[in-house]
C-alpha positions in Angstrom: 46.8 37.9 -116.5 47.3 39.6 -113.2 49.5 38.0 -110.5 48.5 38.0 -106.8 50.3 39.9 -104.1 53.2 37.4 -104.1 53.6 37.8 -107.9 52.1 34.4 -108.6 49.5 33.0 -111.0 47.4 30.0 -110.1 47.8 27.1 -112.4 45.4 24.2 -112.3 45.1 20.9 -114.2 44.3 17.2 -113.9 46.6 14.3 -113.1 46.8 11.2 -115.4 44.2 9.6 -113.1 41.8 12.6 -113.4 42.4 14.2 -110.0 42.5 17.9 -109.9 45.6 19.8 -108.8 46.8 23.4 -108.5 49.9 25.3 -107.8 51.2 28.8 -107.8 53.7 29.8 -110.5 55.5 32.9 -111.6 53.8 35.2 -114.1 56.7 34.7 -116.6 56.2 30.9 -116.7 52.4 31.4 -117.0 52.9 33.6 -120.0 55.3 31.1 -121.6 52.9 28.2 -121.1 50.0 30.1 -122.6 52.1 31.4 -125.6 53.4 27.9 -126.3 49.9 26.4 -126.2 50.4 24.3 -123.1 47.8 26.2 -121.0 44.9 28.6 -121.5 43.8 31.6 -119.5 40.8 30.9 -117.2 40.6 34.3 -115.7 43.0 37.1 -114.8 44.5 35.1 -111.9 44.3 31.5 -113.2 45.6 29.4 -116.1 44.7 25.7 -116.9 47.2 23.2 -118.1 45.9 21.5 -121.3 47.6 18.1 -120.9 48.1 15.5 -118.2 51.6 14.0 -118.3 50.5 10.9 -120.3 48.4 13.0 -122.7 51.2 15.4 -123.4 53.6 12.5 -124.1 51.1 10.9 -126.5 50.6 14.3 -128.2 54.3 14.9 -128.8 54.9 11.3 -130.1 51.9 11.5 -132.4 52.8 15.0 -133.6 56.4 13.9 -134.4 55.1 10.6 -135.9 57.4 8.6 -133.5 60.4 9.9 -135.4 63.5 11.0 -133.5 64.1 14.7 -134.0 67.9 14.2 -133.9 68.6 11.0 -136.0 65.3 10.2 -137.8 65.0 6.7 -136.3 62.0 5.4 -134.4 61.5 7.4 -131.2 59.4 6.7 -128.1 60.8 9.2 -125.6 60.4 12.9 -125.1 63.3 15.3 -125.0 63.4 19.0 -124.0 65.4 21.0 -126.5 66.3 23.5 -123.7 66.7 21.1 -120.8 64.6 21.6 -117.7 67.8 21.7 -115.7 68.7 24.9 -117.7 65.3 26.6 -117.4 63.4 24.8 -120.2 59.7 24.1 -119.8 57.5 21.2 -120.7 55.7 22.8 -123.6 55.0 21.7 -127.2 57.5 24.2 -128.5 60.4 22.9 -126.3 59.7 19.1 -126.5 60.4 16.7 -129.3 60.3 13.0 -129.9 63.6 11.3 -129.5 65.0 7.8 -129.7 66.4 6.4 -126.4 70.0 6.6 -127.6 69.8 10.2 -128.7 67.9 11.2 -125.6 70.5 9.6 -123.3 73.5 11.0 -125.2 72.0 14.5 -125.3 71.2 14.4 -121.5 71.1 17.9 -120.2 73.1 19.6 -122.9 71.7 22.5 -125.0 70.6 21.6 -128.5 73.5 23.6 -130.1 76.1 21.7 -127.9 74.6 18.3 -128.7 74.4 19.0 -132.5 77.9 20.5 -132.5 79.3 17.2 -131.0 77.6 15.1 -133.7 
């Protein structure tokens, strides 16, 4: 991938309703998204997001068999292991299925902090 003059890569995708969108993102984020199988390279300046928001949620819940990563109970929410507030991204590697109780109690804490308090 080769960033434009502003150091950005174009990312495009589709909304849940099928509309096309695009935005400019940093090269570092583009590389992370491709490495973690959340996007593919279209050309040297552009990547394409593989999932809409709803499709991504369905994928994570099915992958984890609706089982909470933290307690093993039924889960129907998605949690970021490294919270978005702390630089985490919405990628298959960083997201897991969680029950509502664990998701709410973990909030924006790092995984190590949450597990250390359990």
